[in-house]
C-alpha positions, 0 to 999 in steps of 0.5 A: 500499500502506498502512502500519500505524503503526510499520512501516517504509516504504521507497520506491525512489529512481529509482536504486534502480529503475533498478538493480533493472531492470538487474540483477534484484535490489536491494541495501539495505545496513544492512537487516538486523541483525547478529545476523540475518545472522549466523544467515542465513550460518551456515544458508546456509553449512550448507546449501552443505556439506551439499548439496556433500556428496551424491554426483552433485554437479557441478563446481563446484556449482551450489546450488539449493535449492527451498522454501527456507523449509521448511529452516531457520526463519530464513529465515521470519523474512525474510517479514515483516521490516521 
């Protein structure tokens, strides 16, 4: 993949690749700005509260939200986040 000038590029280290293969996800600390992370957290809390308030939600609730991008613009910001 070619990067455009000014694009941030992060190549995975062998350890990161191994962790992703083992865990199915990769945690990259410091990747999101604090204000964006706070917005995401606030939206996630709101969506969770709305989900738990619905009748028939099993206990303990398992939050499953398909089409997350349509629920709040904050998730769209993550699509092309550097």
